[in-house]
C-alpha positions in Angstrom: 133.3 168.5 194.7 134.3 164.8 195.1 133.8 162.4 192.3 131.2 159.7 193.0 131.6 156.1 191.9 128.9 154.0 190.1 128.8 151.8 193.2 127.9 154.8 195.4 125.3 155.9 192.9 123.6 152.5 192.9 123.7 152.3 196.7 122.0 155.7 196.8 119.3 154.5 194.3 118.7 151.4 196.4 118.2 153.5 199.5 115.6 155.7 197.8 113.9 152.8 196.1 113.5 151.1 199.5 111.9 154.0 201.3 108.4 154.1 202.6 105.7 155.8 200.6 102.5 157.7 201.4 100.2 157.7 198.4 98.1 160.9 198.9 95.5 160.2 196.3 94.2 156.9 194.9 91.0 155.4 193.6 91.6 152.0 195.3 88.6 150.1 196.5 89.1 148.2 199.7 87.3 145.0 198.5 89.1 144.7 195.2 92.6 146.1 195.6 94.3 143.9 193.0 93.5 143.9 189.3 90.9 141.3 188.5 92.3 140.7 185.0 95.2 141.6 182.7 92.9 144.0 180.9 92.2 146.0 184.0 95.9 146.8 184.1 96.3 147.2 180.3 93.3 149.5 180.1 94.3 151.9 182.8 93.1 155.3 181.7 96.4 157.0 181.2 98.1 154.1 179.5 95.0 153.7 177.3 95.3 157.4 176.2 98.9 156.8 175.0 98.0 153.5 173.4 95.1 155.1 171.5 97.5 157.7 170.2 99.6 154.7 169.0 96.6 153.2 167.1 94.8 151.1 169.7 91.0 151.1 169.1 88.9 153.2 171.4 86.6 150.3 172.0 89.1 147.5 172.0 87.1 145.5 174.6 84.5 144.8 171.9 87.0 143.1 169.6 87.4 139.3 169.5 90.2 138.3 171.9 92.9 137.5 169.2 92.3 140.8 167.4 92.3 142.7 170.7 95.7 141.1 171.6 97.2 141.9 168.2 96.0 145.5 168.4 97.4 145.8 171.9 100.8 144.5 170.9 101.0 146.9 167.9 100.1 149.9 170.0 102.4 148.8 172.8 105.3 148.7 170.4 104.4 152.2 169.0 104.4 153.8 172.5 107.5 152.2 174.0 109.0 155.7 174.9 106.0 157.0 176.8 106.0 157.1 180.6 102.8 155.0 181.1 104.2 152.4 178.8 107.4 152.3 180.8 105.3 151.9 184.1 103.2 149.2 182.6 106.3 147.3 181.4 107.7 147.4 184.9 104.4 146.2 186.4 104.5 143.2 184.1 108.2 142.5 184.5 108.4 142.9 188.3 105.1 141.6 189.5 104.3 139.0 186.9 107.6 138.1 185.4 106.4 138.7 181.9 108.1 140.9 179.2 105.6 142.0 176.6 107.0 141.3 173.1 104.2 139.6 171.1 100.8 138.0 171.3 102.2 135.0 173.1 103.6 137.1 175.9 100.3 138.9 176.3 98.6 135.6 176.6 101.2 134.6 179.2 100.4 137.8 181.1 96.7 137.1 181.0 97.3 133.7 182.5 99.7 135.1 185.1 97.1 137.7 186.4 94.4 135.0 186.4 96.7 132.6 188.4 97.1 134.9 191.3 93.4 135.7 191.8 93.1 133.4 194.8 96.1 135.1 196.6 94.4 137.1 199.4 97.8 138.6 200.4 98.6 139.9 196.9 97.8 143.6 197.5 99.9 143.8 200.6 102.8 141.9 199.0 102.6 144.3 196.0 102.6 147.4 198.3 105.5 146.0 200.3 107.5 145.5 197.0 107.5 149.2 196.4 107.4 150.4 200.1 103.9 151.8 199.9 102.7 152.0 203.5 99.6 154.2 203.5 97.0 155.2 200.8 94.4 157.9 200.7 90.9 157.3 199.4 88.0 159.7 199.1 85.0 157.5 199.7 84.1 155.9 203.1 83.0 152.6 201.5 86.5 152.2 199.9 88.5 152.7 203.1 88.4 149.3 204.8 91.3 147.6 202.9 90.8 143.8 203.0 93.9 141.7 203.8 96.0 144.8 204.2 98.1 145.8 207.2 96.4 149.2 207.6 93.1 150.7 206.5 93.1 153.5 204.0 93.3 157.1 205.2 89.9 158.7 204.4 89.9 162.2 203.0 86.3 163.0 202.0 85.8 164.5 198.6 83.4 167.5 198.6 83.6 168.8 195.0 80.3 167.1 194.1 78.5 168.9 196.9 80.3 172.2 196.2 79.3 172.1 192.5 75.7 171.2 193.3 75.4 174.0 195.9 76.9 176.4 193.5 74.4 175.6 190.7 71.4 175.4 193.0 72.1 178.8 194.7 72.8 180.5 191.3 69.5 179.2 189.9 67.4 180.0 193.1 64.9 182.7 193.7 66.3 183.0 197.2 70.1 182.7 196.7 70.9 184.3 200.1 68.7 181.8 202.0 70.0 178.8 200.1 73.6 180.0 200.7 73.0 180.1 204.4 71.5 176.6 204.2 74.6 175.4 202.3 76.9 177.1 204.8 75.1 175.2 207.6 75.5 172.0 205.8 79.2 172.6 205.3 79.7 173.3 209.0 77.8 170.2 209.9 79.7 168.0 207.4 83.1 169.2 208.5 82.3 168.8 212.1 81.2 165.2 211.3 84.4 164.5 209.3 86.5 165.7 212.3 84.5 163.5 214.7 85.0 160.5 212.5 88.8 160.9 212.5 89.3 162.3 209.0 92.4 164.5 208.8 91.1 166.7 206.0 88.9 167.2 203.0 89.6 167.2 199.2 88.1 169.1 196.3 88.8 169.8 192.7 88.1 173.3 191.5 87.1 174.4 188.0 88.1 177.7 186.4 86.9 180.7 188.4 86.8 184.4 187.6 86.2 185.5 191.1 88.9 185.9 193.7 89.1 185.1 197.4 90.4 188.5 198.3 87.0 190.0 197.5 84.1 189.1 199.8 80.7 188.9 198.0 77.2 189.4 199.4 75.1 186.6 198.0 71.9 187.9 196.4 69.9 187.8 193.1 72.8 189.4 191.1 75.5 187.0 192.4 77.5 185.2 189.7 78.3 181.5 190.0 82.0 182.1 190.6 81.2 184.6 193.4 79.1 181.9 195.0 81.9 179.4 194.7 84.4 181.8 196.4 82.0 182.4 199.3 81.4 178.6 199.6 85.2 178.2 199.8 85.4 180.7 202.6 82.9 178.6 204.5 84.9 175.4 203.8 88.1 177.0 205.0 86.6 178.5 208.1 85.1 175.0 209.0 88.5 173.3 208.3 90.3 175.8 210.5 87.8 175.3 213.3 88.1 171.6 213.1 91.9 171.4 212.5 91.4 169.8 209.1 93.6 170.3 206.1 92.2 171.3 202.7 93.6 169.4 199.7 93.0 171.4 196.4 93.2 169.6 193.0 93.7 172.3 190.4 94.3 172.5 186.6 91.9 170.1 184.9 89.1 171.8 182.9 86.0 170.0 181.6 84.0 172.9 180.1 85.8 173.4 176.8 85.0 170.2 175.1 84.0 166.6 175.7 87.4 165.7 177.2 89.2 166.9 180.3 92.1 169.2 179.3 94.9 170.9 181.3 94.6 174.6 181.9 97.7 176.8 182.7 95.9 179.7 184.3 98.5 182.2 185.5 96.1 183.5 188.2 94.6 180.2 189.4 96.6 180.1 192.7 96.8 183.9 193.0 93.0 184.1 193.2 93.1 181.6 196.1 95.9 183.2 198.0 93.6 185.2 200.4 92.3 181.9 201.6 95.9 180.8 202.6 96.4 184.2 204.2 93.1 184.3 206.1 92.7 180.8 207.5 95.1 178.9 209.7 94.2 175.5 208.4 96.8 173.6 206.3 96.4 173.5 202.5 97.9 171.0 200.0 98.0 172.0 196.4 97.9 169.2 193.8 98.4 170.4 190.2 97.6 169.1 186.8 98.9 172.0 184.8 102.6 172.3 184.2 103.0 176.1 184.3 101.3 176.3 187.7 104.0 174.1 189.4 106.1 177.2 190.2 103.0 179.1 191.4 102.3 176.3 193.9 105.9 176.5 195.2 105.7 180.3 195.5 102.5 179.9 197.5 104.1 177.5 199.9 107.1 179.8 200.1 104.9 182.7 201.1 102.5 180.9 203.3 103.8 178.3 205.9 100.4 176.6 206.0 100.6 175.7 202.3 102.3 172.5 201.1 102.8 171.3 197.5 101.4 167.8 196.7 102.0 165.3 194.0 101.7 165.5 190.3 98.2 165.0 189.0 96.9 164.0 185.5 98.7 165.9 182.8 101.5 166.8 185.2 102.5 163.1 185.8 105.5 163.2 183.5 109.3 162.9 184.1 110.0 166.4 182.8 107.4 168.1 185.0 108.5 166.1 188.0 112.1 167.1 187.6 111.3 170.8 187.1 109.0 170.8 190.1 111.5 169.0 192.3 114.1 171.7 191.4 111.6 174.4 192.4 110.9 172.6 195.6 114.4 171.8 196.6 115.6 175.4 196.2 112.6 177.1 197.8 111.0 174.9 200.4 111.9 172.7 203.4 111.3 169.1 202.4 108.5 169.0 205.0 106.4 171.2 202.8 106.4 168.8 199.9 104.7 165.5 199.2 105.2 164.0 195.7 103.2 160.8 195.5 99.8 160.8 193.8 99.2 157.5 192.1 95.6 158.2 191.0 95.5 154.4 190.6 92.5 152.1 190.6 94.4 148.9 191.5 97.5 148.0 193.4 99.4 147.1 190.3 99.2 150.7 189.0 100.1 152.0 192.5 103.2 149.9 192.1 104.0 151.1 188.6 103.5 154.8 189.2 105.3 154.8 192.6 108.2 153.0 190.9 108.4 155.8 188.4 108.2 158.5 191.1 110.9 156.8 193.2 113.2 156.4 190.2 112.8 160.1 189.2 113.4 161.1 192.8 116.6 159.1 193.1 117.9 160.4 189.7 117.2 164.0 190.5 118.6 164.0 194.1 121.7 162.0 192.9 122.4 164.6 190.2 122.2 167.4 192.9 124.4 165.4 195.2 127.0 164.5 192.6 127.1 168.2 191.5 127.9 169.2 195.0 124.8 171.3 195.8 123.6 169.0 198.6 125.3 166.3 200.7 124.1 162.7 201.0 122.4 163.3 204.4 120.3 166.1 202.9 119.5 164.1 199.8 118.2 161.2 201.8 116.3 163.4 204.3 114.7 165.1 201.3 113.6 161.8 199.7 112.2 160.5 203.0 110.1 163.7 203.5 108.9 163.9 199.9 107.9 160.2 199.7 106.4 159.6 203.1 107.1 161.7 206.2 105.7 165.1 205.2 102.4 163.5 204.2 102.4 161.2 207.3 102.8 164.3 209.5 100.1 166.3 207.7 97.7 163.4 207.6 98.2 162.5 211.3 99.8 159.1 210.5 103.3 159.6 211.9 102.5 156.9 214.5 100.4 154.3 212.7 98.0 152.0 214.6 99.1 148.5 215.4 97.7 146.2 212.8 
């Protein structure tokens, strides 16, 4: 094992930080890609969660401006070690040249965001700063990115329709008939998605007691979870027929209380494994529960049509990223792993979260390289696949259209 110099380390970091990125899940809206105010950045959901834990009022937007700023500064100082605070700090420093220290610096940040509102090229410049080349959205009306080099990649979201079908069939006097109607609608929709050029579909899934390795005849005694599993079989069959991938977001539960919570269900992925085994469509697993990260890697190890996606919600932490990267590096070719899910609503937060992901990637791969487990060529190839190429291949964007 050869000792590595600090210069070699920084050169490696620079290579990774400069790589292209494919953001496989965002909430960007094509008409308003940049934040319209400082508070749109400061009140990003996940930062706001951490800030509220640090004493920030739940309804801070109702406070007079001076009180709101003072409350923000106090909570910002209280949460300086948290990951979203670190991302926010980098957004302000790199994009707006402001270091948050006190009320005066917050006011400077407010003015800086206001000052760039007329810059139509801001979103593209911000994306270029972090190497973000393509972004996925789930709503057709969000996909036409204004003043951007490329449109968004549209991956239609079907969980709303799935949930409604599930409830309607379970409450019906004719569940078998309504199920066939839903199955026909699924086939029609997936055919239409393929015809419009969509590479795949996305859905979240709640907890489910039923398992895909049992087939259920839908009738008056069918449970809601059994209906869900049969609907998933229809979805996967339609995806296979049309050459679409199925992106599954797993691990967030909303049925226990008024807040979404992570759920480490040890059989969550196991219950879906018959889908991976039965249908030849590609699957991408995006997890929000830490203890399911290894389950996702095991599924991708067992089934070549399964890939592991980015870290979602409660999984977006440095510790879970590092553990998941280790699982992936040891078990999977880099082409079966994509690691960028920004879940961002504006380009500023795409920048901040991708900056975090790239830094974690560079640190992890450098440690493996310096320890002698992989060589530099392998480390750089892995980073390229994880950050961009594996997703570009899966989403049909290896050759992007000429802007």
